[in-house]
C-alpha positions as CSV (number, residue, x, y, z in Angstrom):
1,M,-13.2,-6.7,-38.2
2,I,-12.5,-9.5,-35.6
3,R,-9.5,-10.6,-35.9
4,V,-8.7,-14.0,-35.4
5,L,-6.3,-16.8,-34.9
6,L,-7.1,-20.2,-35.0
7,A,-5.5,-23.4,-33.9
8,D,-5.8,-27.1,-34.8
9,D,-3.2,-29.8,-35.3
10,E,-5.7,-31.6,-37.8
11,E,-5.1,-29.9,-40.9
12,L,-8.3,-30.8,-42.6
13,L,-10.8,-29.0,-40.2
14,R,-8.1,-26.1,-39.6
15,G,-9.0,-25.2,-43.1
16,A,-12.4,-26.1,-43.0
17,L,-12.7,-23.7,-40.5
18,T,-10.8,-20.9,-41.9
19,A,-12.8,-21.3,-45.0
20,L,-16.4,-20.6,-43.2
21,L,-15.3,-18.2,-40.8
22,G,-14.3,-16.1,-43.1
23,L,-17.3,-15.8,-44.7
24,E,-18.6,-14.4,-42.0
25,P,-18.6,-10.1,-42.8
26,D,-17.3,-9.4,-39.7
27,I,-14.7,-11.9,-39.2
28,E,-11.4,-12.2,-40.2
29,V,-9.1,-15.4,-39.5
30,V,-5.2,-13.4,-39.5
31,A,-3.4,-16.8,-38.8
32,D,-3.7,-20.7,-38.5
33,V,-1.6,-22.9,-37.0
34,A,-1.1,-26.2,-35.9
35,D,0.6,-26.7,-32.5
36,G,0.6,-25.3,-29.1
37,E,4.2,-23.2,-29.5
38,A,2.9,-22.0,-32.7
39,A,-0.4,-20.5,-31.6
40,L,2.0,-18.7,-28.2
41,A,4.0,-17.0,-30.8
42,E,1.4,-15.9,-33.0
43,V,-0.8,-14.4,-30.5
44,V,2.1,-12.5,-29.1
45,A,2.8,-11.4,-32.7
46,R,-0.4,-10.8,-33.8
47,A,-2.4,-9.7,-30.4
48,P,-5.7,-10.9,-32.2
49,D,-8.6,-10.3,-31.3
50,V,-10.2,-13.7,-30.5
51,A,-8.1,-17.0,-30.4
52,L,-9.6,-20.4,-31.0
53,L,-7.7,-22.5,-29.6
54,D,-8.4,-27.0,-30.0
55,L,-8.0,-28.1,-26.6
56,E,-5.6,-31.4,-27.7
57,M,-2.4,-30.1,-29.4
58,P,1.0,-31.5,-30.1
59,G,3.1,-29.8,-27.3
60,L,0.9,-27.3,-25.2
61,D,-2.8,-27.9,-24.8
62,G,-5.3,-24.8,-25.8
63,I,-5.4,-24.7,-21.9
64,E,-1.5,-24.4,-21.1
65,V,-1.5,-22.1,-23.9
66,A,-4.5,-19.9,-22.9
67,D,-3.2,-20.1,-18.9
68,R,1.0,-18.7,-20.7
69,L,-1.1,-15.9,-22.6
70,R,-3.1,-14.8,-20.5
71,R,0.1,-13.4,-18.3
72,R,1.6,-11.8,-21.5
73,V,-1.3,-10.4,-23.7
74,A,-5.4,-9.5,-23.0
75,T,-6.7,-11.3,-26.5
76,P,-9.2,-14.0,-25.0
77,V,-9.5,-17.9,-25.4
78,V,-12.1,-19.8,-27.2
79,I,-11.1,-23.6,-27.0
80,V,-12.6,-26.1,-29.1
81,T,-12.7,-29.9,-28.2
82,R,-13.6,-32.9,-29.7
83,H,-14.0,-34.4,-25.7
84,A,-15.6,-32.5,-24.0
85,R,-14.3,-33.6,-20.7
86,P,-16.3,-31.7,-17.2
87,G,-12.7,-31.6,-15.9
88,A,-11.0,-29.6,-18.6
89,L,-14.0,-27.1,-18.5
90,R,-12.3,-26.5,-14.6
91,R,-8.6,-26.1,-16.1
92,A,-9.3,-24.1,-18.6
93,L,-11.9,-21.3,-16.1
94,A,-9.2,-21.6,-14.2
95,A,-6.5,-20.6,-17.0
96,G,-8.5,-17.6,-17.7
97,V,-10.5,-19.0,-21.0
98,R,-13.8,-17.2,-22.1
99,G,-15.0,-19.8,-24.3
100,F,-15.5,-23.2,-24.2
101,V,-17.6,-25.1,-27.0
102,P,-17.3,-29.0,-28.3
103,K,-16.4,-29.3,-32.0
104,S,-19.3,-30.3,-33.4
105,T,-21.0,-27.0,-32.6
106,P,-22.3,-25.3,-35.9
107,A,-19.6,-22.5,-37.9
108,A,-22.5,-19.9,-37.6
109,E,-22.8,-20.9,-33.5
110,L,-19.4,-20.2,-33.5
111,A,-19.0,-17.7,-35.5
112,R,-21.5,-16.0,-33.0
113,I,-19.9,-17.3,-29.8
114,I,-16.5,-15.5,-31.2
115,R,-18.5,-12.2,-31.8
116,L,-20.0,-12.5,-28.0
117,V,-16.3,-13.0,-26.3
118,A,-15.1,-10.4,-28.5
119,A,-17.5,-7.9,-26.8
120,G,-15.6,-9.0,-23.2
121,Q,-18.6,-12.0,-22.6
122,R,-17.8,-15.4,-21.5
123,Y,-19.5,-18.7,-23.5
124,V,-19.4,-21.9,-22.3
125,D,-21.2,-24.7,-23.4
126,A,-24.2,-25.6,-21.4
127,Q,-24.2,-29.3,-21.7
128,L,-20.8,-28.9,-20.9
129,A,-21.4,-26.5,-17.3
130,A,-24.4,-29.1,-17.0
131,A,-21.8,-31.9,-16.4
132,A,-19.0,-30.0,-14.9
133,L,-21.5,-29.6,-11.7
134,T,-21.9,-33.5,-11.2
135,E,-18.0,-34.1,-11.6
136,A,-16.5,-35.4,-8.9
137,E,-13.6,-33.0,-7.8
138,S,-9.6,-34.5,-8.3
139,P,-8.2,-36.1,-6.0
140,L,-4.6,-35.0,-6.8
141,T,-2.1,-32.7,-5.2
142,P,-0.8,-29.6,-7.6
143,R,2.4,-31.4,-7.8
144,E,1.1,-34.9,-8.4
145,V,-0.6,-33.0,-11.1
146,D,2.6,-31.3,-12.5
147,V,4.2,-34.9,-12.9
148,L,1.6,-36.8,-14.2
149,R,1.0,-34.0,-16.9
150,L,4.9,-34.7,-17.8
151,I,4.7,-37.9,-17.8
152,R,2.2,-37.8,-20.2
153,S,4.5,-35.6,-22.5
154,G,6.7,-38.4,-22.4
155,L,9.4,-37.4,-20.1
156,P,11.4,-40.3,-17.8
157,S,12.0,-39.3,-14.4
158,K,15.1,-38.0,-14.1
159,K,13.7,-35.3,-16.3
160,I,10.7,-34.1,-14.6
161,A,12.6,-33.8,-11.4
162,R,14.9,-31.8,-13.6
163,E,12.0,-29.4,-15.1
164,L,10.3,-29.5,-11.7
165,G,13.2,-28.9,-9.6
166,L,12.9,-32.0,-7.2
167,A,14.7,-35.2,-6.5
168,P,14.3,-38.0,-8.8
169,G,13.0,-40.5,-5.1
170,T,10.6,-37.0,-5.1
171,V,9.2,-37.0,-8.8
172,R,8.8,-41.4,-8.1
173,N,6.9,-40.6,-5.2
174,H,4.3,-38.5,-6.3
175,T,4.3,-40.5,-9.0
176,S,3.4,-43.4,-6.6
177,S,0.7,-41.4,-4.8
178,A,-1.2,-40.6,-8.2
179,I,-1.2,-44.3,-9.2
180,A,-2.6,-45.3,-6.0
181,K,-5.3,-42.7,-6.0
182,L,-6.3,-43.4,-9.6
183,H,-5.9,-46.7,-8.8
184,A,-4.1,-46.8,-12.0
185,D,-1.1,-49.8,-12.5
186,S,1.6,-47.4,-13.5
187,G,2.5,-43.6,-13.6
188,H,1.3,-43.7,-17.6
189,T,-1.9,-45.5,-16.9
190,A,-2.4,-43.1,-14.0
191,A,-1.3,-40.0,-16.4
192,A,-4.1,-40.9,-18.9
193,V,-6.6,-41.4,-16.5
194,A,-6.3,-37.5,-15.4
195,W,-6.2,-36.8,-18.7
196,D,-9.3,-38.7,-19.1
197,R,-11.0,-36.9,-16.6
198,G,-9.9,-33.4,-17.4
199,W,-7.5,-33.8,-14.5
200,I,-4.4,-32.7,-15.9
């Protein structure tokens, strides 16, 4: 049996996927959770054969969970996303994700992908891969990415400074630089633009 952990904040979709995958003779959903923190804890505790994670979840997103998991367990991650942005694919591959598929993938195909990943292979949706090849590179520095990610999570500048070990003025400088590069009118807009393009 291939033991799968499923994480998605949409309860109806999570329930449907759990039921559909449960019909497969060689796949067992051992846990299903609604957010990134719970996914991280359950994968570490249960060590499933594959973790199937939604890209957009409260708290940690699927890629952030994958990045943290690869330092702790050998469980391969498949990211499932409704809004498949090429930049997100690049982030996912950099985080060691083994599969990247749109939520429109039929359940039978998803089961096949889970089997491939459990067997040590990698699967990336062909259309997403083609789009990633033509997507512009991110103009943001790694520190600007860190700042925008925390802005998007709702943290104020002082907390961002504490979180990153920076002076508040340095956080403002990184924010201003990102705003200029993305032609945005605020840090929140810049974070939204960067998220939409898959750069954070």
